[in-house]
N, C-alpha and C positions, 0 to 999 in steps of 0.2 A: 135463682134469678127471679126477681119479682116482675110481674107484667107491669109496664109503665102505664097501661090503660086501666086495668081493673084491679091491680095490686095482688093478683093471685100469686101465691108463693112458689109456683113452679112454672116451668116452660119447657118445650121440646125443641131440640136443635134440628132445623130443617136442612141447613146447608153450612159448611165451613170452608173458608179459603184463607190461604196466607196472603199477607199484603205483598206489595211489589218488592220491598226490600227484605221480606222474610222476618221482620221484627215483631210483627203482630198478626193476630188471627181474627178475621171477620166472620161472625156467625149470624145467620138468620135464624130467628127463633119464632115459635108459635105458642101462644097461650092456649092450654087446653080448656080454659073456662070461657073466654070471649072469642077464641079463634082468630084473634088479630095477630099480625106479624110485626116483629121489630128486629133491629140489627144491634148487635153488641160487638165491640172491638176489645179484644184481650191483648194486653202487653204485660210483659214482666216489669216489676218495679225494681229500680236500682237506686239505692240510697247511699248518700256520701256521709261518712262519719268524719266531722271536723276535729281539729285538735282539741277544741273545748269540750268535745264529747257530744255535741249537738248533732242531729242528723237532719239532712235536707234532701230533697229529690235530686237526682243527677240532672244536669243541664248542659246540653251541647253549647248553648249560648255562652255559658260561663267559661267553657273550655276555649272557644274561639275568642272571647273577650280578653282572657288572660294571655293568650298567644299573640293576639293582635298587637299588644303593647311591645312585645319582643320583636315583632316584624315591622314595626314603624320605620318607614324610610327604605324598606326592602322591596324587591319586586315580587311581592306575595299578594295575590288577589283574594277577594272575599270567598270565591269558590274554593281556592286552595285551602283556606281556613275552615270552611264548612266540611271539606273532604277529610282534613286532619281530625276534626272533632268527631266525624263519623267513624274513622279508623280507631280513635281512642275509645269510643263507646263500644264498638265491636270487640276490641281487646278486653275491655272490662267485663262485658256481658259473657264472653267466652270463659271467663274464670269460674262461672257458675254460682258466684256469691251474689246474694241480694244486697249486702252492705259492703261498700268499698271505703277504705281508709283514704283520706284526702292525699296522703303521701303517695299512695299507690297510683293515683290519678296523675300526679306529677311525673312519676316514673314512666307511665304509659304514654305521656306526651313527648318525652325526650326522643324516643326513637323516630317516630314519624316527623318530628320537627327537624331532626338532624338531616333527614332525607330531603325535606323541603327546602331548608335554608340554613347553611352552617353558621352564618353570623347571628341569625335569630336564635338558633340553638345555643350558641355561646352566651347570648344575652339572657335567655331564659335559664339556662343552667347556672349562670353566675348568681342569680337571685335565688333560685330553687335550692341549689346545693350550697349556698352561702359562701361563695368564694371570698377568702379574706386577703389574698395577696396576689401579686403578679405570678407567683409560682403556680397557683391554682389555675390561672388562665393558661400559662405555659403548658401545664400537664394536659389540660383539655385540648389544647391545640395540637400537641404532640399525638394524642390518641386520634384526633380527627385526621391528621396527616397520615398516620399509620393505616387507618381504615381506608383512606382514599387510595394510598399506594397499593393496598391489597386488593381493593375493588378494581383498580385500573390494571391489574396483572403484574405489578412490580416492574413495569417498564420505565427504565431510566434513560433519559436522552444521552447520547454519547458525549455531547458537549458539557453535560452537567454531571459531575462526579457524584453528586448526592451528599447527604450529611455523614454517611458512614465510610466514604472513601477518601483517599488522599486527593489533594488538589492536583497533584501530578500523577499521571498514569504510569504504572510500572509495566515494563515490557513482559510479555508472556513468552516462554520459551518456544521458539519456532514461529513466532507470529510476525517477525520482521520489525523494522524500526517503528517507534512511536512517533506520531506526528504532532 
């Protein structure tokens, strides 16, 4: 690290601290030549490899912007979008890779977006996964319903027989008459 004051090619680390969110390290350094102190901030770089082969730096703003279109007209705030972009970045950084394929970013968006808003998820997935027909939408909706039922503990209301049961309830032996 060159000293920004005298351009000496070396410096000594006096103090190191992680940032509030843990994504960077702040270091206080001292130049052995001029004895002046300066601060550096170290972060890991994350590059996106696009379909064209070009690379560009990862941007939370691009994540939020892309998802914002899918959330148009939905009860999703800017804070929700910022949180989603942060979750996506944390997921990508946890992979340990410095270069991430653009397709991987889309996959990383789908999970948090599904938790945030199912309609926005379907909108995003329809473009991202190139839905071609109504069957593609139906399949995605079926998966969402199955996940919701699993998440809700498979509780089915007594008045609602559900999709897999007959519309007329069959008596169970010893249970008495069916009303």
